[in-house]
C-alpha positions as CSV (number, residue, x, y, z in Angstrom):
1,M,0.0,0.0,0.0
2,G,1.1,3.5,-0.7
3,R,3.8,2.6,-3.2
4,V,2.4,4.8,-5.9
5,T,2.3,8.5,-6.6
6,V,0.1,10.1,-9.2
7,G,0.7,13.0,-11.6
8,Y,-1.5,15.0,-13.9
9,Q,-0.8,16.0,-17.5
10,D,-2.6,19.1,-18.7
11,A,-3.2,20.0,-22.3
12,C,-1.3,23.3,-22.0
13,V,-3.7,25.2,-24.3
14,H,-5.5,28.5,-24.4
15,P,-7.4,29.8,-22.5
16,L,-5.0,30.1,-19.7
17,W,-7.5,30.1,-16.9
18,L,-8.4,26.5,-17.8
19,S,-4.9,25.2,-17.3
20,R,-4.7,27.2,-14.0
21,V,-7.9,25.7,-12.7
22,N,-7.0,22.1,-13.9
23,L,-3.6,22.2,-12.3
24,R,-5.0,23.5,-9.0
25,L,-7.7,20.8,-9.0
26,A,-5.2,18.1,-9.8
27,R,-3.2,19.2,-6.7
28,W,-6.3,19.2,-4.6
29,M,-7.1,15.7,-5.9
30,G,-3.7,14.5,-4.6
31,A,-1.4,14.9,-7.6
32,S,2.3,15.0,-6.6
33,A,3.4,16.2,-10.0
34,V,2.1,18.2,-12.9
35,W,3.3,17.6,-16.4
36,L,3.0,19.7,-19.6
37,P,3.6,18.7,-23.2
38,D,5.9,20.7,-25.4
39,H,4.1,21.1,-28.8
40,F,3.8,23.4,-31.7
41,M,0.5,21.8,-32.7
42,S,-1.7,19.1,-31.3
43,F,-2.4,15.7,-32.7
44,T,-6.0,16.5,-33.6
45,P,-7.1,17.8,-37.1
46,A,-8.9,21.1,-36.7
47,Q,-11.9,19.9,-38.8
48,V,-13.0,17.6,-35.9
49,W,-12.3,20.2,-33.2
50,R,-15.6,22.1,-33.6
51,P,-18.4,22.5,-31.0
52,E,-20.9,20.7,-33.1
53,I,-18.6,17.7,-33.3
54,T,-16.6,17.8,-30.1
55,P,-18.2,19.2,-26.9
56,A,-14.9,20.4,-25.4
57,A,-14.4,22.8,-28.3
58,R,-17.0,25.1,-26.7
59,V,-14.4,25.8,-24.0
60,V,-11.1,25.3,-25.9
61,P,-11.5,26.9,-29.3
62,S,-8.3,25.3,-30.7
63,L,-6.1,22.5,-29.5
64,D,-3.3,24.0,-31.5
65,A,-3.3,27.2,-29.4
66,L,-0.5,25.9,-27.2
67,F,1.4,27.6,-24.4
68,D,5.2,27.3,-24.0
69,P,5.3,24.7,-21.1
70,L,8.4,26.1,-19.4
71,Q,6.9,29.4,-18.7
72,L,3.7,27.9,-17.5
73,L,5.6,25.4,-15.3
74,A,7.5,28.3,-13.8
75,V,4.3,30.1,-12.9
76,T,2.7,26.9,-11.6
77,A,5.8,26.3,-9.3
78,T,5.3,29.7,-7.7
79,R,1.6,29.3,-7.2
80,I,1.1,25.6,-6.3
81,R,3.5,24.6,-3.5
82,G,5.0,21.2,-3.0
83,V,4.3,19.8,-6.5
84,D,6.9,18.4,-9.0
85,V,6.9,20.2,-12.4
86,G,8.0,18.6,-15.6
87,T,7.7,18.3,-19.3
88,S,6.2,15.4,-20.9
89,V,8.0,15.8,-23.1
90,T,10.4,18.2,-24.8
91,E,13.2,17.4,-27.2
92,S,16.6,18.6,-28.5
93,I,15.5,19.4,-32.0
94,R,13.8,22.7,-31.3
95,R,15.7,23.4,-28.1
96,H,19.5,23.4,-27.9
97,P,21.1,21.3,-25.1
98,M,22.6,24.4,-23.5
99,S,19.2,26.0,-23.5
100,L,17.6,22.9,-21.9
101,A,20.3,22.8,-19.3
102,Q,19.9,26.4,-18.4
103,S,16.0,26.4,-18.5
104,F,15.6,23.5,-16.3
105,V,18.2,24.6,-13.7
106,T,16.3,27.9,-13.7
107,L,13.1,26.0,-13.1
108,D,14.7,23.9,-10.4
109,H,15.6,27.1,-8.5
110,I,12.0,28.5,-9.0
111,S,10.4,25.2,-7.9
112,K,13.0,24.7,-5.0
113,G,14.3,21.4,-6.4
114,R,11.1,20.1,-8.0
115,A,11.9,20.4,-11.7
116,I,12.0,17.5,-14.1
117,L,13.4,17.5,-17.6
118,G,11.2,15.0,-19.4
119,I,12.8,14.5,-22.8
120,G,12.2,12.4,-25.9
121,N,13.6,12.1,-29.4
122,G,10.9,14.2,-31.2
123,I,7.9,13.8,-33.4
124,R,7.2,14.8,-37.0
125,E,4.5,17.4,-36.3
126,N,6.8,19.5,-34.1
127,T,9.7,19.5,-36.6
128,E,9.1,18.9,-40.3
129,P,6.4,21.5,-40.8
130,Y,8.6,24.2,-39.3
131,G,11.6,23.5,-41.3
132,L,13.4,21.5,-38.6
133,P,15.2,18.2,-39.2
134,Y,13.3,15.0,-38.5
135,A,16.0,12.4,-39.0
136,D,18.6,10.6,-36.9
137,N,16.6,11.6,-33.8
138,V,17.9,9.0,-31.4
139,A,21.5,9.8,-32.2
140,R,20.7,13.5,-31.8
141,L,19.1,12.9,-28.4
142,E,22.1,10.8,-27.2
143,E,24.4,13.7,-28.1
144,A,22.1,16.2,-26.4
145,L,22.0,14.1,-23.2
146,T,25.7,13.9,-23.2
147,I,26.1,17.6,-23.5
148,I,23.4,18.4,-20.9
149,R,25.2,16.1,-18.4
150,L,28.6,17.5,-19.2
151,L,27.3,21.0,-18.6
152,W,25.6,20.2,-15.3
153,N,28.7,18.3,-14.1
154,S,31.2,20.9,-15.3
155,G,31.5,22.8,-12.0
156,G,31.6,26.0,-14.0
157,E,34.8,24.9,-15.9
158,P,35.0,25.6,-19.7
159,I,34.2,22.5,-21.7
160,S,34.7,21.6,-25.3
161,Y,32.8,18.8,-27.2
162,D,33.0,17.6,-30.8
163,G,29.8,15.9,-31.9
164,R,27.9,15.1,-35.0
165,F,25.1,17.7,-34.3
166,W,26.8,20.2,-31.9
167,R,30.3,21.4,-31.2
168,L,31.2,23.3,-28.0
169,R,34.3,25.4,-27.6
170,D,35.3,26.7,-24.3
171,A,31.7,26.7,-23.3
172,V,30.8,27.5,-19.6
173,F,27.8,26.7,-17.5
174,R,28.0,28.7,-14.3
175,L,24.5,28.8,-13.1
176,P,24.7,27.2,-9.7
177,L,22.7,23.9,-9.4
178,Y,19.9,24.1,-6.8
179,N,21.3,22.7,-3.5
180,G,24.3,21.5,-5.6
181,K,22.3,18.9,-7.5
182,P,21.1,18.9,-11.1
183,P,17.4,18.7,-12.0
184,R,16.0,15.2,-12.5
185,L,16.1,14.0,-16.0
186,F,13.4,11.5,-17.3
187,V,13.7,9.9,-20.7
188,A,10.6,9.0,-22.8
189,A,11.5,5.6,-24.2
190,H,9.8,2.5,-25.7
191,F,12.3,0.6,-27.8
192,P,15.7,-0.9,-27.0
193,R,18.0,2.0,-28.1
194,M,16.0,4.6,-26.3
195,L,15.5,2.5,-23.3
196,R,19.3,2.1,-23.1
197,L,19.6,5.9,-23.1
198,A,17.2,6.0,-20.2
199,G,19.5,3.8,-18.3
200,R,22.7,5.6,-19.2
201,F,21.4,9.2,-18.6
202,G,18.0,9.2,-16.8
203,D,16.8,9.6,-13.3
204,G,13.4,8.3,-14.5
205,W,11.5,6.7,-17.4
206,L,8.5,8.3,-19.1
207,P,6.7,5.8,-21.3
208,G,3.4,6.6,-22.8
209,Q,2.5,3.3,-24.6
210,K,-0.1,1.1,-23.3
211,V,1.7,-2.3,-22.7
212,S,1.2,-5.4,-20.6
213,A,2.9,-5.7,-17.2
214,V,5.2,-8.3,-18.7
215,E,6.3,-6.0,-21.4
216,Y,6.7,-3.1,-18.9
217,R,8.9,-5.3,-16.7
218,N,11.0,-6.4,-19.7
219,R,11.6,-2.8,-20.8
220,L,12.6,-1.7,-17.3
221,A,15.1,-4.6,-17.3
222,V,16.7,-3.2,-20.4
223,I,17.0,0.2,-18.6
224,R,18.5,-1.4,-15.5
225,S,21.0,-3.4,-17.6
226,A,22.1,-0.3,-19.4
227,A,22.5,1.7,-16.1
228,D,24.5,-1.2,-14.7
229,K,26.9,-1.2,-17.7
230,A,27.3,2.5,-17.4
231,G,28.2,2.2,-13.7
232,R,25.1,4.1,-12.6
233,R,23.1,3.3,-9.5
234,M,19.3,3.0,-9.9
235,D,18.6,4.2,-6.3
236,G,15.8,6.7,-6.6
237,F,15.1,5.9,-10.2
238,S,11.5,6.7,-11.1
239,A,9.6,4.4,-13.4
240,T,6.4,6.1,-14.6
241,H,3.4,5.4,-16.9
242,T,1.4,8.0,-18.8
243,M,-2.3,6.9,-19.0
244,L,-4.6,8.4,-21.6
245,V,-7.9,7.9,-19.8
246,A,-11.6,8.2,-20.6
247,L,-13.8,7.9,-17.4
248,G,-17.4,7.1,-17.2
249,E,-19.9,4.8,-15.5
250,S,-18.5,1.7,-17.1
251,R,-16.2,0.6,-20.0
252,E,-19.1,-0.2,-22.1
253,Q,-20.7,3.3,-21.7
254,V,-17.4,5.0,-22.5
255,L,-16.8,2.9,-25.5
256,E,-20.4,3.5,-26.7
257,R,-19.8,7.2,-26.7
258,A,-16.3,6.9,-28.1
259,M,-17.6,5.0,-31.1
260,K,-19.8,7.9,-32.0
261,S,-17.0,10.4,-31.9
262,R,-15.0,11.7,-34.9
263,F,-12.5,13.0,-32.4
264,C,-11.9,9.4,-31.1
265,A,-11.6,8.2,-34.7
266,T,-8.8,10.6,-35.2
267,L,-7.1,9.4,-32.0
268,T,-6.9,5.9,-33.6
269,L,-4.7,7.5,-36.4
270,G,-2.1,7.7,-33.6
271,V,-2.0,3.9,-33.4
272,P,0.8,2.5,-35.6
273,A,-0.1,0.7,-38.8
274,D,1.2,-2.6,-37.4
275,V,-1.3,-2.5,-34.6
276,W,-4.1,-1.8,-37.1
277,R,-2.9,-4.9,-39.2
278,A,-3.0,-7.1,-36.0
279,H,-6.7,-6.2,-35.9
280,G,-7.2,-7.1,-39.6
281,L,-7.4,-3.4,-40.6
282,T,-5.5,-1.0,-42.9
283,H,-4.3,2.2,-41.4
284,P,-5.9,5.2,-43.3
285,L,-2.6,7.0,-43.4
286,G,-0.6,4.2,-45.0
287,D,0.8,0.8,-44.3
288,A,4.1,2.2,-42.9
289,H,2.5,4.8,-40.7
290,R,4.1,5.0,-37.2
291,G,1.1,6.7,-35.5
292,F,1.8,9.7,-33.3
293,L,5.4,9.7,-34.3
294,D,4.4,10.5,-37.9
295,I,1.1,12.4,-37.6
296,V,0.9,15.9,-39.0
297,P,-2.8,16.9,-38.4
298,T,-2.9,19.7,-40.9
299,R,-2.2,17.2,-43.6
300,I,-5.0,14.8,-42.7
301,S,-8.0,15.0,-45.1
302,D,-11.7,14.6,-44.4
303,V,-11.6,11.5,-46.5
304,E,-8.9,9.9,-44.3
305,I,-10.9,10.8,-41.2
306,D,-14.0,9.3,-42.7
307,R,-12.0,6.1,-43.3
308,A,-10.9,6.1,-39.6
309,V,-14.6,6.6,-38.5
310,A,-15.7,3.7,-40.8
311,M,-13.0,1.3,-39.5
312,M,-12.8,2.2,-35.9
313,I,-13.4,-0.7,-33.5
314,P,-13.4,-0.7,-29.7
315,E,-10.4,-3.0,-29.6
316,L,-8.4,-0.4,-31.5
317,L,-9.3,2.3,-29.0
318,L,-8.3,0.1,-26.1
319,T,-4.9,-0.3,-27.4
320,L,-4.5,3.5,-26.9
321,M,-6.6,4.5,-23.9
322,Y,-7.8,3.2,-20.5
323,A,-11.6,3.4,-20.6
324,G,-14.2,2.8,-17.9
325,S,-15.0,3.5,-14.3
326,A,-12.2,4.5,-11.9
327,Q,-12.3,1.0,-10.4
328,Q,-12.0,-0.6,-13.8
329,I,-9.1,1.5,-14.9
330,C,-7.3,1.0,-11.6
331,D,-7.7,-2.7,-11.8
332,E,-6.3,-2.7,-15.3
333,V,-3.1,-0.8,-14.4
334,A,-2.6,-2.4,-11.0
335,P,-0.2,-5.2,-12.4
336,L,2.1,-2.4,-13.6
337,V,2.9,-1.6,-10.1
338,D,4.3,-5.0,-9.4
339,A,6.2,-4.7,-12.7
340,G,8.0,-1.6,-11.3
341,C,5.9,1.4,-12.0
342,G,5.8,3.9,-9.1
343,H,4.2,7.0,-10.7
344,F,1.1,7.2,-12.9
345,I,0.5,10.3,-15.1
346,I,-3.1,10.9,-16.0
347,A,-4.0,12.6,-19.2
348,N,-7.7,12.9,-19.3
349,A,-9.1,12.5,-22.8
350,G,-12.7,11.6,-21.8
351,A,-13.8,15.1,-21.2
352,S,-13.1,15.9,-24.9
353,F,-15.9,13.7,-26.1
354,T,-18.1,12.6,-23.2
355,G,-19.4,16.1,-22.3
356,D,-19.1,15.2,-18.6
357,N,-18.0,18.1,-16.5
358,V,-18.6,18.0,-12.7
359,R,-19.2,14.3,-12.7
360,G,-16.1,13.8,-14.7
361,L,-14.0,15.7,-12.1
362,W,-15.4,13.5,-9.3
363,R,-14.5,10.4,-11.3
364,L,-11.0,11.8,-11.9
365,A,-10.5,12.4,-8.2
366,E,-11.7,8.9,-7.4
367,L,-9.2,7.4,-9.9
368,M,-6.3,9.4,-8.4
369,R,-7.3,8.2,-4.9
370,R,-7.6,4.6,-6.0
371,L,-4.3,4.7,-7.8
372,R,-2.4,6.1,-4.8
373,R,-3.7,3.1,-2.7
374,L,-2.1,0.5,-5.0
């Protein structure tokens, strides 16, 4: 009992008052951490985010009206005491490693040691449309993590580094670390090469894929093995799991609503093509599509959305999200705790299509309470 902490991931979108309210409510519900995504655009095509199609569009006019998470996290750290603040996640394509090192030490001072640099290797929608490279992402991240650790461990001495993506010459990092310790660094990883980076560089692991407890345990073992080979101790390492949730009276009720939602149909476009094939279906965006890694919503046509609507099945949705009552969802994720997960991050998607407001908040509070008791 009491092995688990719970975090809340906000959408980080305009209007600002909504994020402020959501983050305060999450803390009141018992969240020990708040997490914000770092995006230039959302995963959702604008043509389905309209009030007549998706109820939440009455409150949030555009999912693409995204705030810079670092500034919002800094404000949150000054207004909500005792809560960890982190990105879920940023990357080193749009943000230079030195900028990341500086920004998160700054946030660590503001939050009094509660900052978490959650970082991944990038996605297409945040890079390619803006003229940024979307290639060799894992190698780029490995180099960025190397530089960030070099800067944080430099003790203010000049450092030089010759890399494939960055070169440093007599560079200094003299911003003092808060209490002499660097911010925590969590790596978003799902596959072996990225998992090894989490072991070599990370203080935590930020997976977002819905997987079995066996697979979760196996991936964590890869991380532990890489840490051991790098001579790093795993004391205090935080294994997390981000949960896309849709709460309701029951799984059947939530899925019944979801199957009528064009918004949910576009969510399934974020499921990789090989998972569609496993269910006997062809991905509307192509047989090689990698789901959320490859999505650029401004390029998705109404015809492709119509195909997703026509082919959507409950089983496909359930590869992506946790749906049902608080008890059903809690029962579903409980095996992950025994597999090593100690922190669940809740991203609440249900409110986008169920139309539940006050009732949805009480269900969210119940889910957080039940998770903390695992």
